[in-house]
N, CA, C, O and the ligand as a Tripos MOL2 file, in Angstrom:
@<TRIPOS>MOLECULE
protein
  241   239    61     0     0
PROTEIN
NO_CHARGES

@<TRIPOS>ATOM
      1 N          79.8740  134.0350  -91.6350 N.3       1 MET1
      2 CA         79.7110  133.8700  -90.1910 C.3       1 MET1
      3 C          79.0520  135.1070  -89.5760 C.2       1 MET1
      4 O          79.4550  136.2430  -89.8300 O.2       1 MET1
      5 N          78.0490  134.8550  -88.7790 N.am      2 GLN2
      6 CA         77.3180  135.9660  -88.1650 C.3       2 GLN2
      7 C          77.8550  136.2640  -86.7750 C.2       2 GLN2
      8 O          78.1350  135.3510  -85.9970 O.2       2 GLN2
      9 N          77.9930  137.5250  -86.4730 N.am      3 SER3
     10 CA         78.3580  137.9140  -85.1120 C.3       3 SER3
     11 C          77.1070  137.9200  -84.2400 C.2       3 SER3
     12 O          75.9850  137.8670  -84.7440 O.2       3 SER3
     13 N          77.3130  137.9850  -82.9300 N.am      4 ASP4
     14 CA         76.1760  138.0880  -82.0150 C.3       4 ASP4
     15 C          75.3510  139.3270  -82.3350 C.2       4 ASP4
     16 O          74.1220  139.3130  -82.2760 O.2       4 ASP4
     17 N          76.0580  140.3940  -82.6730 N.am      5 GLN5
     18 CA         75.3680  141.6470  -82.9880 C.3       5 GLN5
     19 C          74.4710  141.4850  -84.2190 C.2       5 GLN5
     20 O          73.3490  141.9920  -84.2470 O.2       5 GLN5
     21 N          74.9690  140.7810  -85.2290 N.am      6 ASP6
     22 CA         74.1720  140.5460  -86.4350 C.3       6 ASP6
     23 C          72.9240  139.7310  -86.1170 C.2       6 ASP6
     24 O          71.8350  140.0220  -86.6140 O.2       6 ASP6
     25 N          73.0960  138.7030  -85.2810 N.am      7 ARG7
     26 CA         71.9290  137.8770  -84.9250 C.3       7 ARG7
     27 C          70.9100  138.6910  -84.1390 C.2       7 ARG7
     28 O          69.7020  138.5420  -84.3170 O.2       7 ARG7
     29 N          71.4190  139.5490  -83.2700 N.am      8 LEU8
     30 CA         70.5430  140.4060  -82.4860 C.3       8 LEU8
     31 C          69.7570  141.3570  -83.3990 C.2       8 LEU8
     32 O          68.5430  141.5030  -83.2620 O.2       8 LEU8
     33 N          70.4630  141.9890  -84.3170 N.am      9 GLU9
     34 CA         69.8050  142.9010  -85.2590 C.3       9 GLU9
     35 C          68.7880  142.1580  -86.1170 C.2       9 GLU9
     36 O          67.7060  142.6720  -86.3980 O.2       9 GLU9
     37 N          69.1430  140.9570  -86.5250 N.am     10 HIS10
     38 CA         68.2330  140.1700  -87.3560 C.3      10 HIS10
     39 C          66.9750  139.8020  -86.5750 C.2      10 HIS10
     40 O          65.8620  139.9240  -87.0870 O.2      10 HIS10
     41 N          67.1560  139.3520  -85.3350 N.am     11 ALA11
     42 CA         66.0060  138.9770  -84.5150 C.3      11 ALA11
     43 C          65.0810  140.1670  -84.3090 C.2      11 ALA11
     44 O          63.8580  140.0300  -84.3320 O.2      11 ALA11
     45 N          65.6760  141.3320  -84.1070 N.am     12 ARG12
     46 CA         64.8560  142.5300  -83.9180 C.3      12 ARG12
     47 C          64.1320  142.9000  -85.2050 C.2      12 ARG12
     48 O          62.9600  143.2740  -85.1770 O.2      12 ARG12
     49 N          64.8330  142.7940  -86.3360 N.am     13 ALA13
     50 CA         64.2110  143.1290  -87.6190 C.3      13 ALA13
     51 C          63.0410  142.1980  -87.9140 C.2      13 ALA13
     52 O          61.9980  142.6410  -88.3950 O.2      13 ALA13
     53 N          63.2110  140.9200  -87.6290 N.am     14 VAL14
     54 CA         62.1340  139.9530  -87.8670 C.3      14 VAL14
     55 C          60.9360  140.2730  -86.9800 C.2      14 VAL14
     56 O          59.7910  140.2460  -87.4310 O.2      14 VAL14
     57 N          61.2110  140.5720  -85.7260 N.am     15 TRP15
     58 CA         60.1470  140.8760  -84.7670 C.3      15 TRP15
     59 C          59.3960  142.1490  -85.1870 C.2      15 TRP15
     60 O          58.1670  142.1690  -85.2330 O.2      15 TRP15
     61 N          60.1580  143.2080  -85.4920 N.am     16 GLU16
     62 CA         59.5190  144.4630  -85.8830 C.3      16 GLU16
     63 C          58.7550  144.3160  -87.1910 C.2      16 GLU16
     64 O          57.6750  144.8820  -87.3550 O.2      16 GLU16
     65 N          59.3250  143.5460  -88.1240 N.am     17 GLY17
     66 CA         58.6270  143.2870  -89.3780 C.3      17 GLY17
     67 C          57.3160  142.5530  -89.1450 C.2      17 GLY17
     68 O          56.3060  142.8360  -89.7900 O.2      17 GLY17
     69 N          57.3440  141.6110  -88.2180 N.am     18 HIS18
     70 CA         56.1260  140.8800  -87.8790 C.3      18 HIS18
     71 C          55.0600  141.8290  -87.3260 C.2      18 HIS18
     72 O          53.8930  141.7510  -87.7100 O.2      18 HIS18
     73 N          55.4610  142.7100  -86.4370 N.am     19 LEU19
     74 CA         54.4930  143.6350  -85.8310 C.3      19 LEU19
     75 C          53.8230  144.5130  -86.8840 C.2      19 LEU19
     76 O          52.6580  144.8840  -86.7440 O.2      19 LEU19
     77 N          54.5760  144.8430  -87.9470 N.am     20 ARG20
     78 CA         54.0140  145.6890  -89.0040 C.3      20 ARG20
     79 C          53.1040  144.9180  -89.9370 C.2      20 ARG20
     80 O          52.1330  145.4680  -90.4560 O.2      20 ARG20
     81 N          53.4120  143.6430  -90.1540 N.am     21 THR21
     82 CA         52.7140  142.9120  -91.2030 C.3      21 THR21
     83 C          51.6570  141.9410  -90.6820 C.2      21 THR21
     84 O          50.7630  141.5470  -91.4310 O.2      21 THR21
     85 N          51.7440  141.5570  -89.4330 N.am     22 CYS22
     86 CA         50.7950  140.5920  -88.8870 C.3      22 CYS22
     87 C          49.4260  141.2550  -88.7030 C.2      22 CYS22
     88 O          49.3280  142.3560  -88.1620 O.2      22 CYS22
     89 N          48.3940  140.5840  -89.1520 N.am     23 ARG23
     90 CA         47.0640  141.1760  -89.0670 C.3      23 ARG23
     91 C          46.6470  141.4090  -87.6140 C.2      23 ARG23
     92 O          46.0300  142.4220  -87.2840 O.2      23 ARG23
     93 N          46.9960  140.4590  -86.7640 N.am     24 SER24
     94 CA         46.6350  140.5840  -85.3520 C.3      24 SER24
     95 C          47.4470  141.6810  -84.6620 C.2      24 SER24
     96 O          46.8900  142.5240  -83.9600 O.2      24 SER24
     97 N          48.7640  141.6640  -84.8670 N.am     25 CYS25
     98 CA         49.6330  142.6160  -84.1680 C.3      25 CYS25
     99 C          49.4520  144.0430  -84.6860 C.2      25 CYS25
    100 O          49.4870  144.9980  -83.9090 O.2      25 CYS25
    101 N          49.2590  144.1870  -85.9960 N.am     26 ALA26
    102 CA         49.1110  145.5240  -86.5750 C.3      26 ALA26
    103 C          47.6990  146.0530  -86.3470 C.2      26 ALA26
    104 O          47.4790  147.2630  -86.4110 O.2      26 ALA26
    105 N          46.7560  145.1820  -86.0870 N.am     27 GLY27
    106 CA         45.3720  145.5780  -85.8930 C.3      27 GLY27
    107 C          45.0590  145.8100  -84.4260 C.2      27 GLY27
    108 O          45.9380  146.1500  -83.6340 O.2      27 GLY27
    109 N          43.8200  145.6270  -84.0820 N.am     28 SER28
    110 CA         43.3710  145.9700  -82.7400 C.3      28 SER28
    111 C          43.2620  144.7590  -81.8250 C.2      28 SER28
    112 O          42.8940  144.8940  -80.6580 O.2      28 SER28
    113 N          43.5780  143.5810  -82.3440 N.am     29 SER29
    114 CA         43.3520  142.3910  -81.5230 C.3      29 SER29
    115 C          44.5490  142.0320  -80.6580 C.2      29 SER29
    116 O          44.5200  141.0300  -79.9430 O.2      29 SER29
    117 N          45.6030  142.8440  -80.7170 N.am     30 GLY30
    118 CA         46.7020  142.6350  -79.7810 C.3      30 GLY30
    119 C          47.8050  141.7460  -80.3210 C.2      30 GLY30
    120 O          47.7200  141.2060  -81.4240 O.2      30 GLY30
    121 N          48.8420  141.6120  -79.5090 N.am     31 THR31
    122 CA         50.0250  140.8630  -79.9040 C.3      31 THR31
    123 C          49.7310  139.3710  -79.9260 C.2      31 THR31
    124 O          49.1870  138.8190  -78.9700 O.2      31 THR31
    125 N          50.0970  138.7250  -81.0280 N.am     32 CYS32
    126 CA         49.8230  137.2970  -81.1640 C.3      32 CYS32
    127 C          50.9510  136.4470  -80.5690 C.2      32 CYS32
    128 O          51.9910  136.9570  -80.1520 O.2      32 CYS32
    129 N          50.7090  135.1420  -80.5460 N.am     33 GLN33
    130 CA         51.6780  134.2170  -79.9630 C.3      33 GLN33
    131 C          53.0160  134.2650  -80.6880 C.2      33 GLN33
    132 O          54.0730  134.1840  -80.0620 O.2      33 GLN33
    133 N          52.9650  134.3980  -82.0200 N.am     34 SER34
    134 CA         54.2130  134.4580  -82.7840 C.3      34 SER34
    135 C          55.0500  135.6520  -82.3730 C.2      34 SER34
    136 O          56.2690  135.5470  -82.2410 O.2      34 SER34
    137 N          54.3950  136.7940  -82.1690 N.am     35 ALA35
    138 CA         55.1240  137.9910  -81.7650 C.3      35 ALA35
    139 C          55.7580  137.8060  -80.3940 C.2      35 ALA35
    140 O          56.8720  138.2720  -80.1520 O.2      35 ALA35
    141 N          55.0550  137.1300  -79.5040 N.am     36 LYS36
    142 CA         55.6160  136.8840  -78.1770 C.3      36 LYS36
    143 C          56.8640  136.0150  -78.2640 C.2      36 LYS36
    144 O          57.8490  136.2570  -77.5650 O.2      36 LYS36
    145 N          56.8180  134.9910  -79.1350 N.am     37 LEU37
    146 CA         57.9800  134.1320  -79.3060 C.3      37 LEU37
    147 C          59.1420  134.8980  -79.9300 C.2      37 LEU37
    148 O          60.2910  134.7360  -79.5180 O.2      37 LEU37
    149 N          58.8410  135.7290  -80.9200 N.am     38 LEU38
    150 CA         59.8900  136.5210  -81.5670 C.3      38 LEU38
    151 C          60.5150  137.4910  -80.5820 C.2      38 LEU38
    152 O          61.7320  137.6730  -80.5640 O.2      38 LEU38
    153 N          59.6670  138.1200  -79.7520 N.am     39 ARG39
    154 CA         60.1770  139.0630  -78.7650 C.3      39 ARG39
    155 C          61.0510  138.3410  -77.7400 C.2      39 ARG39
    156 O          62.0870  138.8480  -77.3110 O.2      39 ARG39
    157 N          60.6000  137.1390  -77.3610 N.am     40 ARG40
    158 CA         61.3680  136.3730  -76.3760 C.3      40 ARG40
    159 C          62.7440  136.0110  -76.9270 C.2      40 ARG40
    160 O          63.7440  136.0860  -76.2120 O.2      40 ARG40
    161 N          62.7920  135.6210  -78.1950 N.am     41 SER41
    162 CA         64.0900  135.2460  -78.7600 C.3      41 SER41
    163 C          64.9830  136.4780  -78.8810 C.2      41 SER41
    164 O          66.1930  136.3930  -78.6700 O.2      41 SER41
    165 N          64.3920  137.6150  -79.2190 N.am     42 TYR42
    166 CA         65.1800  138.8470  -79.2650 C.3      42 TYR42
    167 C          65.7090  139.2030  -77.8830 C.2      42 TYR42
    168 O          66.8850  139.5330  -77.7270 O.2      42 TYR42
    169 N          64.8470  139.1350  -76.8930 N.am     43 ASN43
    170 CA         65.2670  139.4760  -75.5340 C.3      43 ASN43
    171 C          66.3460  138.5330  -75.0120 C.2      43 ASN43
    172 O          67.2500  138.9640  -74.2960 O.2      43 ASN43
    173 N          66.2600  137.2540  -75.3630 N.am     44 SER44
    174 CA         67.2800  136.3290  -74.8680 C.3      44 SER44
    175 C          68.6200  136.5960  -75.5490 C.2      44 SER44
    176 O          69.6710  136.4740  -74.9190 O.2      44 SER44
    177 N          68.5880  136.9630  -76.8380 N.am     45 LEU45
    178 CA         69.8290  137.3590  -77.5120 C.3      45 LEU45
    179 C          70.3970  138.6270  -76.8910 C.2      45 LEU45
    180 O          71.6100  138.7770  -76.7380 O.2      45 LEU45
    181 N          69.4910  139.5360  -76.5380 N.am     46 LEU46
    182 CA         69.9010  140.7970  -75.9250 C.3      46 LEU46
    183 C          70.6170  140.5330  -74.6000 C.2      46 LEU46
    184 O          71.6580  141.1210  -74.3040 O.2      46 LEU46
    185 N          70.0280  139.6350  -73.8170 N.am     47 ARG47
    186 CA         70.6660  139.2840  -72.5400 C.3      47 ARG47
    187 C          71.9750  138.5700  -72.7720 C.2      47 ARG47
    188 O          72.9540  138.8140  -72.0670 O.2      47 ARG47
    189 N          72.0030  137.6700  -73.7780 N.am     48 ALA48
    190 CA         73.2250  136.9180  -74.0760 C.3      48 ALA48
    191 C          74.3460  137.8480  -74.5130 C.2      48 ALA48
    192 O          75.5180  137.5980  -74.2340 O.2      48 ALA48
    193 N          73.9780  138.9200  -75.1990 N.am     49 ALA49
    194 CA         74.9820  139.8940  -75.6220 C.3      49 ALA49
    195 C          75.6340  140.5210  -74.3970 C.2      49 ALA49
    196 O          76.8260  140.8310  -74.4000 O.2      49 ALA49
    197 N          74.8240  140.7050  -73.3380 N.am     50 GLY50
    198 CA         75.3550  141.0520  -72.0340 C.3      50 GLY50
    199 C          76.2040  142.3090  -71.9750 C.2      50 GLY50
    200 O          77.1900  142.3610  -71.2390 O.2      50 GLY50
    201 N          75.8300  143.3120  -72.7370 N.am     51 ASP51
    202 CA         76.6490  144.5180  -72.7040 C.3      51 ASP51
    203 C          75.9170  145.6830  -72.0500 C.2      51 ASP51
    204 O          76.1300  146.8450  -72.3980 O.2      51 ASP51
    205 N          75.0520  145.3500  -71.0950 N.am     52 GLY52
    206 CA         74.4520  146.3790  -70.2610 C.3      52 GLY52
    207 C          73.3930  147.2250  -70.9310 C.2      52 GLY52
    208 O          73.2230  148.4000  -70.6040 O.2      52 GLY52
    209 N          72.6740  146.6180  -71.8790 N.am     53 GLY53
    210 CA         71.5350  147.3210  -72.4590 C.3      53 GLY53
    211 C          71.9030  148.4670  -73.3750 C.2      53 GLY53
    212 O          71.2860  149.5310  -73.3280 O.2      53 GLY53
    213 N          72.9100  148.2550  -74.2090 N.am     54 ARG54
    214 CA         73.2700  149.2620  -75.1920 C.3      54 ARG54
    215 C          72.1420  149.4610  -76.2140 C.2      54 ARG54
    216 O          71.9350  150.5540  -76.7420 O.2      54 ARG54
    217 N          71.4280  148.3710  -76.4670 N.am     55 LEU55
    218 CA         70.2770  148.4340  -77.3640 C.3      55 LEU55
    219 C          69.0050  148.5700  -76.5350 C.2      55 LEU55
    220 O          68.9620  148.1260  -75.3870 O.2      55 LEU55
    221 N          67.9870  149.1700  -77.0980 N.am     56 PRO56
    222 CA         66.7450  149.3440  -76.3430 C.3      56 PRO56
    223 C          66.0780  148.0160  -76.0020 C.2      56 PRO56
    224 O          66.1210  147.0750  -76.7940 O.2      56 PRO56
    225 N          65.4750  147.9420  -74.8470 N.am     57 GLU57
    226 CA         64.7070  146.7670  -74.4500 C.3      57 GLU57
    227 C          63.5210  146.5940  -75.3740 C.2      57 GLU57
    228 O          62.9720  147.5660  -75.8930 O.2      57 GLU57
    229 N          63.1360  145.3550  -75.5720 N.am     58 ALA58
    230 CA         61.9980  145.0640  -76.4400 C.3      58 ALA58
    231 C          60.7290  144.9900  -75.6190 C.2      58 ALA58
    232 O          60.5020  144.0240  -74.8890 O.2      58 ALA58
    233 N          59.9120  146.0040  -75.7410 N.am     59 ASN59
    234 CA         58.6320  146.0120  -75.0260 C.3      59 ASN59
    235 C          57.5100  146.1390  -76.0330 C.2      59 ASN59
    236 O          57.3540  147.1800  -76.6710 O.2      59 ASN59
    237 N          56.7400  145.0950  -76.1750 N.am     60 ALA60
    238 CA         55.6520  145.1410  -77.1400 C.3      60 ALA60
    239 C          54.3310  145.3410  -76.4160 C.2      60 ALA60
    240 O          53.2800  145.4080  -77.0550 O.2      60 ALA60
    241 ZN         51.4440  138.7640  -84.8450 Zn       61 ZN61
@<TRIPOS>BOND
     1     1     2 1
     2     2     3 1
     3     3     4 2
     4     3     5 am
     5     5     6 1
     6     6     7 1
     7     7     8 2
     8     7     9 am
     9     9    10 1
    10    10    11 1
    11    11    12 2
    12    11    13 am
    13    13    14 1
    14    14    15 1
    15    15    16 2
    16    15    17 am
    17    17    18 1
    18    18    19 1
    19    19    20 2
    20    19    21 am
    21    21    22 1
    22    22    23 1
    23    23    24 2
    24    23    25 am
    25    25    26 1
    26    26    27 1
    27    27    28 2
    28    27    29 am
    29    29    30 1
    30    30    31 1
    31    31    32 2
    32    31    33 am
    33    33    34 1
    34    34    35 1
    35    35    36 2
    36    35    37 am
    37    37    38 1
    38    38    39 1
    39    39    40 2
    40    39    41 am
    41    41    42 1
    42    42    43 1
    43    43    44 2
    44    43    45 am
    45    45    46 1
    46    46    47 1
    47    47    48 2
    48    47    49 am
    49    49    50 1
    50    50    51 1
    51    51    52 2
    52    51    53 am
    53    53    54 1
    54    54    55 1
    55    55    56 2
    56    55    57 am
    57    57    58 1
    58    58    59 1
    59    59    60 2
    60    59    61 am
    61    61    62 1
    62    62    63 1
    63    63    64 2
    64    63    65 am
    65    65    66 1
    66    66    67 1
    67    67    68 2
    68    67    69 am
    69    69    70 1
    70    70    71 1
    71    71    72 2
    72    71    73 am
    73    73    74 1
    74    74    75 1
    75    75    76 2
    76    75    77 am
    77    77    78 1
    78    78    79 1
    79    79    80 2
    80    79    81 am
    81    81    82 1
    82    82    83 1
    83    83    84 2
    84    83    85 am
    85    85    86 1
    86    86    87 1
    87    87    88 2
    88    87    89 am
    89    89    90 1
    90    90    91 1
    91    91    92 2
    92    91    93 am
    93    93    94 1
    94    94    95 1
    95    95    96 2
    96    95    97 am
    97    97    98 1
    98    98    99 1
    99    99   100 2
   100    99   101 am
   101   101   102 1
   102   102   103 1
   103   103   104 2
   104   103   105 am
   105   105   106 1
   106   106   107 1
   107   107   108 2
   108   107   109 am
   109   109   110 1
   110   110   111 1
   111   111   112 2
   112   111   113 am
   113   113   114 1
   114   114   115 1
   115   115   116 2
   116   115   117 am
   117   117   118 1
   118   118   119 1
   119   119   120 2
   120   119   121 am
   121   121   122 1
   122   122   123 1
   123   123   124 2
   124   123   125 am
   125   125   126 1
   126   126   127 1
   127   127   128 2
   128   127   129 am
   129   129   130 1
   130   130   131 1
   131   131   132 2
   132   131   133 am
   133   133   134 1
   134   134   135 1
   135   135   136 2
   136   135   137 am
   137   137   138 1
   138   138   139 1
   139   139   140 2
   140   139   141 am
   141   141   142 1
   142   142   143 1
   143   143   144 2
   144   143   145 am
   145   145   146 1
   146   146   147 1
   147   147   148 2
   148   147   149 am
   149   149   150 1
   150   150   151 1
   151   151   152 2
   152   151   153 am
   153   153   154 1
   154   154   155 1
   155   155   156 2
   156   155   157 am
   157   157   158 1
   158   158   159 1
   159   159   160 2
   160   159   161 am
   161   161   162 1
   162   162   163 1
   163   163   164 2
   164   163   165 am
   165   165   166 1
   166   166   167 1
   167   167   168 2
   168   167   169 am
   169   169   170 1
   170   170   171 1
   171   171   172 2
   172   171   173 am
   173   173   174 1
   174   174   175 1
   175   175   176 2
   176   175   177 am
   177   177   178 1
   178   178   179 1
   179   179   180 2
   180   179   181 am
   181   181   182 1
   182   182   183 1
   183   183   184 2
   184   183   185 am
   185   185   186 1
   186   186   187 1
   187   187   188 2
   188   187   189 am
   189   189   190 1
   190   190   191 1
   191   191   192 2
   192   191   193 am
   193   193   194 1
   194   194   195 1
   195   195   196 2
   196   195   197 am
   197   197   198 1
   198   198   199 1
   199   199   200 2
   200   199   201 am
   201   201   202 1
   202   202   203 1
   203   203   204 2
   204   203   205 am
   205   205   206 1
   206   206   207 1
   207   207   208 2
   208   207   209 am
   209   209   210 1
   210   210   211 1
   211   211   212 2
   212   211   213 am
   213   213   214 1
   214   214   215 1
   215   215   216 2
   216   215   217 am
   217   217   218 1
   218   218   219 1
   219   219   220 2
   220   219   221 am
   221   221   222 1
   222   222   223 1
   223   223   224 2
   224   223   225 am
   225   225   226 1
   226   226   227 1
   227   227   228 2
   228   227   229 am
   229   229   230 1
   230   230   231 1
   231   231   232 2
   232   231   233 am
   233   233   234 1
   234   234   235 1
   235   235   236 2
   236   235   237 am
   237   237   238 1
   238   238   239 1
   239   239   240 2
@<TRIPOS>SUBSTRUCTURE
     1 MET1         2 RESIDUE 1 A MET
     2 GLN2         6 RESIDUE 1 A GLN
     3 SER3        10 RESIDUE 1 A SER
     4 ASP4        14 RESIDUE 1 A ASP
     5 GLN5        18 RESIDUE 1 A GLN
     6 ASP6        22 RESIDUE 1 A ASP
     7 ARG7        26 RESIDUE 1 A ARG
     8 LEU8        30 RESIDUE 1 A LEU
     9 GLU9        34 RESIDUE 1 A GLU
    10 HIS10       38 RESIDUE 1 A HIS
    11 ALA11       42 RESIDUE 1 A ALA
    12 ARG12       46 RESIDUE 1 A ARG
    13 ALA13       50 RESIDUE 1 A ALA
    14 VAL14       54 RESIDUE 1 A VAL
    15 TRP15       58 RESIDUE 1 A TRP
    16 GLU16       62 RESIDUE 1 A GLU
    17 GLY17       66 RESIDUE 1 A GLY
    18 HIS18       70 RESIDUE 1 A HIS
    19 LEU19       74 RESIDUE 1 A LEU
    20 ARG20       78 RESIDUE 1 A ARG
    21 THR21       82 RESIDUE 1 A THR
    22 CYS22       86 RESIDUE 1 A CYS
    23 ARG23       90 RESIDUE 1 A ARG
    24 SER24       94 RESIDUE 1 A SER
    25 CYS25       98 RESIDUE 1 A CYS
    26 ALA26      102 RESIDUE 1 A ALA
    27 GLY27      106 RESIDUE 1 A GLY
    28 SER28      110 RESIDUE 1 A SER
    29 SER29      114 RESIDUE 1 A SER
    30 GLY30      118 RESIDUE 1 A GLY
    31 THR31      122 RESIDUE 1 A THR
    32 CYS32      126 RESIDUE 1 A CYS
    33 GLN33      130 RESIDUE 1 A GLN
    34 SER34      134 RESIDUE 1 A SER
    35 ALA35      138 RESIDUE 1 A ALA
    36 LYS36      142 RESIDUE 1 A LYS
    37 LEU37      146 RESIDUE 1 A LEU
    38 LEU38      150 RESIDUE 1 A LEU
    39 ARG39      154 RESIDUE 1 A ARG
    40 ARG40      158 RESIDUE 1 A ARG
    41 SER41      162 RESIDUE 1 A SER
    42 TYR42      166 RESIDUE 1 A TYR
    43 ASN43      170 RESIDUE 1 A ASN
    44 SER44      174 RESIDUE 1 A SER
    45 LEU45      178 RESIDUE 1 A LEU
    46 LEU46      182 RESIDUE 1 A LEU
    47 ARG47      186 RESIDUE 1 A ARG
    48 ALA48      190 RESIDUE 1 A ALA
    49 ALA49      194 RESIDUE 1 A ALA
    50 GLY50      198 RESIDUE 1 A GLY
    51 ASP51      202 RESIDUE 1 A ASP
    52 GLY52      206 RESIDUE 1 A GLY
    53 GLY53      210 RESIDUE 1 A GLY
    54 ARG54      214 RESIDUE 1 A ARG
    55 LEU55      218 RESIDUE 1 A LEU
    56 PRO56      222 RESIDUE 1 A PRO
    57 GLU57      226 RESIDUE 1 A GLU
    58 ALA58      230 RESIDUE 1 A ALA
    59 ASN59      234 RESIDUE 1 A ASN
    60 ALA60      238 RESIDUE 1 A ALA
    61 ZN61       241 GROUP 0 **** ****
């Protein structure tokens, strides 16, 4: 069973991993649609955690 914190960490890891490995995001052509969706899901988990921003905001 995953805690909210685990899901939050996982969402962030997936998003950050994408930024490093995606040709568009890691290159000069900017953040792709997938990265925006990943960031959105991370941010919504962050808000759902609702503990006043203990973790850094996701700004890509
Ligand atoms: Zn990307």
